[in-house]
N, C-alpha and C positions, 0 to 999 in steps of 0.2 A: 949182520950187525946193524945197529941203529945209533945215530948220533943223538945222544940224550940231551945235548945242549940245545937242540932245535925242536925237540919233541914237545908238543903241547900236552898238559895234564888232561885227563889221568893217563896212567901207564896202561897201554892196551895189552901188554904182556900179562898183567895180573887181573885183567877183566875176564870174568868167567863167561862162557858162552855155551849154548846147548850143543852137544856132540853131533846132533843131526844137521848142523850148519856145515860140518866139515866137508862132505862131498861137494856141495855147491862152492865153497871157498876154494877147494882144491881144483875144481873145474875152472874157476876164474883165473887163478894164478898160474896153473900149469898148462891147461888145454887152451884157454882163450887168449891169455896174454903171453904165455910161453916165456916167463921170466927166467933169466939165467943168473947164476951165482955172481957173475962179475958186473951185474947191472945195479942201478940205483932207482928206487921207487919213491914217489911222493904219494902218500895216502892221506886223503882228505875225508873227514867224517864229522859227525856232530853228536850231540848227547843222545839223540833218539836212536842212533844207529851204532852205538858203541859195541854191542855184543857182536854184530855182524863184522865190524871193523876188527874186532879182536880175533875172530875166526880167520880173517884174511891175514892178520899179522902172524898167526900160528903157522900158516902155510908159507909165508915169506921167510920166516925163520927156518923152516924145514929146508928151504932152498939155500939159505945162507947168504942172501943178497943184502945190500945196504938199503935201509928204508928210513924215511922220516915221516912221522905221522902228525897231523894237525887236527885238533878238535875246534871247530869254528867258534863255539861260544867262549873258548879260552882266549880268542884273539880279537873278536869284534862283536858288537851287538847285532842281534837278528831282528828283522830281516836285513841281509847284507846290502849295503849300497855299492860296495866294491869288494872284490876278493882281497883278503889281507895281503899286504906286501910280502910278509914272510913266506907265504905259500908260493906266490909268483916267483920269488927269488929262488926258492928251493927247486921249483920245477925247471929252472934254467940249467940245472946240472943233472937232471934225471932222464932216463930213457923211457920210463913208464910212469903213468899216473893213474890213480884210482880215486873216484869221486863217489863215496857211499854216504849220502846225505838225504834227510827228509827236508825238501825245499819248502820255503815260505813264499807268500805272495810278493811279487815285485823284486825277485832275486835273479831274474834272467840275465840282467846286465853283468852281474858278477860271474855267472857261469860262462857267459860269452868272453869275458876277460880270460878265463881259464882256458877255454878252447882256442882262443887266439894264439896262446902260447903253444898249445898242443899242435895246432896246425903249422905254425911258423917252424917249430923245432921237429916236426914229424915224429912226435912221440906216440907210443902205443898207449892209448888212453881208454880205460873202462869207465863208462858213465853209468853209475848205478843210482840214478835219481829215484828217491822214494822207495829204495829197497826195503823189503820187509821180511820178517821170519817166514811168512807164507811163501814168498817168492824164493827165498834161499832153499826151501825144501820142495819147491815145485820146478819153476822155470829154470833155476840155476842147476838143476840136476839133469837137464836134457842132454841128449847125445849131440853135442855141437858139431861133431865131425859129420854126422848124418844130415844135420841141418845145413851145414856148409855145402854138401853135395846137392841137396835140393835147391838151395839158394843159387848155386852156380847154374843149374839147369833152368831155373826161372830167369836168371840174368841173361843167359845166352838168347833166350826167346824174346824177352822184352826189348833187348837192344836191337833186334831185327824188326820189331813192330813199328808201325806208324801211329797206331791208336790202341787204346784199351777201352773195352766196353764192359760194364758190370751192373748186375741187378741183385736185389735181395728180396725175400718174401715180405719184409717190412715196408718195401716201397722204394728202395734206392734204385735209381736208373740213371747212370752217368756215362758220359762219353769224354775221354781224355785224349785230346790230340797231343802227340808227343813232338818235342822240338829236337831235331837231330843234333843241334848244337849244345844241348844239355846232356850231361853224363848220368848214366845209371850207376849205382853202387850197390853192393851187397854188404850188409853188416850182419853176418851169420852167427856172430859170437866168436869167431876166429879173428882176432884184432891184429891189424897190421899198421904200418906206418902210413899206408895210403889213406886210411880213413879211420878216425877213432869210432868206437862203437858202444852202444848201449849193452849192458848186461842185465838180464839175459838178452841174447841177441836173436836174430832171425827175421830179416826183412831185406827186400830189395827196394830202393827208392830212387827218385829223380825229382827234378823240378819239371812240372808239366808245361807243355806249350799252352794249352787252353783246356779247361774243364767246363763242361755244361751239363745241367741236369739237376737231379734231386738226390741228395745224400741223406738218408735216414740214420741217425745215430741211435741205435738201440743197444750199443755196447757201452762205451764210455767217452767222455771228453777229457782233454788233457790238462796239464799244469795243475794249479791248486783247485780248479773246479772239479777235478776227478775225486779228490777226497771229500769235497763238499757235497757232491751229488751222487757218487757211486754208479752202479749199473743202472742203465736207463731203459731197460727192456719194457718196464711197465709204463713209462712216460717218455717216449723217444723225443729227440730233438730233430725236426725236419729242416734241412738247410737247402734253399734254392740257390743255384749257382748259374750265373750267366756271364760269359766272357771272362771266366776265371775269378769273378767277384761274387761275394755274397749279396743277393738281392733281398732275401727274406730268411728269417729264422723263427720257427714257431714250435711251441711245446705246450702241453697242458700244464707243465710246471713253469709258471710265469717267472719265478725267481731265476731259474736256470736260463730261460729265454733272455731275460734282462742282463744277467751276468755275462752270458756268452756274447751278446750283441755288444756290450761295453768293451769286453776284452778284444773283440775282433774289429773295433773301431778306435783303437788306441792311437794309431798313426795312419798315414795315407795308404800303407800296404798291409795293414793288419787283417783286412778282409779278403786278401788275395791268396789263392791257392798256391802255396810255396813248395809243398811236398806232395808227391803222389807215390804211395808205397804199397807193396804186397807183403803181408806177414808170412813167414815161412817156419815158424817154430812149431814143428809137429810134436814136440814134447808137451805143448800146452793144449789142454782139451776144453777149456772154458775161460770166459772172462772172469776176473775176480774183483774188479773195481780199482785196479791200479794200472795206470797208463804205461808204466815201465815194462810190465809183462804183457798187458792187454794189447798194445800196438803190435806185438809180435804174433798174436793169434792168427792162424791162417785165414786170409782174406785180404781186404783192402782197407787201409786207413789213409786219410789225407790230412794235411795240416795247413792252416791258414797263417800267413805271416812269412817270416824269414825263410828263403829257399836254400839256405846253406850254400850260397853262391861260391864260396872258396872251393867247394867240391863239385857241385853240379854245373857250375858255369853260368848260372842265372845272374844277370847284371844288376839286379835290384836288391834292396834290403828292407828289413822291418825290425823294429825293436821287440816284436812279439813272435811267438810260434806256439800254436795250440793244435794238437792232434784230435781227430775224431775217429771213432772205430765203430764199424757196423758188423753184423753177424750173418752167417750163412750165405756167403757170396757165391755167385756164379760169374766167372770171368772169361772174357774172350779177348784174344790179341788179334789185331788185324793189320793187313798191309794190302798192297795192290793185287796180291794173289788170292785174298780172301781172309777168312777168319779161322782161328783155332781156339777151341775151348780148353783152358788149362785148369779150371776149377768148377765143380758142380756142387752146389749146396754145402760149401765149406770144405770140400774134400778135393785135394789136388789129384789131377788126372795124369801127372807126369811120372815117368820112371826115373828114379835117381838113386 
């Protein structure tokens, strides 16, 4: 059931959606979030994602749970400076939240307000930022139980490692020293109260101790720059990293170079490697120019800015967080006993 008094227009029950969205929506609601009939859900969407939200509502109604839906444009002008109070209030009585929105520049603060509530209340939260019809019919149809098994196998190994080394044909050559005080997490698509997760899921991540080397972004960059610049294979962005900080960023695409440099110099920690992650979504076979799915592509992605300290344990913060994705990784995990290769040319070498 839904409390019509708090539902923002339009009515998602009467919003038509393509039937091919249904498998992905069912995956989200039943496999990933495991929503129960006695639970309450806060669904947050916007005008660009109405059909996707409608497919999720159909699955929530199948379960018979209580849900309240909010369309951002009905509550506040975009880009958001703050998450509308009505949404924050509704989340206080929900066990689950879903955020299916096409984000706009400078809205990260409002999303952090939302995840602050999620973290404090230990909600199961599906973060479907910039979800598209393409993702609903690709990454959201993945076998998340298989991805969870692989993610757990990766997690067990990286937690025992002291460093990660990685290369790509495009020129990436990085060394990440791991900090034993910083926690690793998996967000495999199976979402728990321990850590909210992006959908589609499929990654293991931590805040690194220190990263050094060169990272060549021939996949995509994150946040609103992803939609602006798309897949970077033809004009990669080369990032030099020393002592966990960006020392240089260069590309034949000078607009991309300028925008990335400005984004990663917003505050004192915007140029600092805050996330080091291994993508594990084996249901995704290529990058598509959308960071929500592309960061789960098998390989390594790193992010500059906020280290998700509430989860990783990293003691510093940033107002920004931007992911960068490379392609065709070879990955080695190391410790005092030596190295083990877990990926060769983008293919996992693990049995899971």
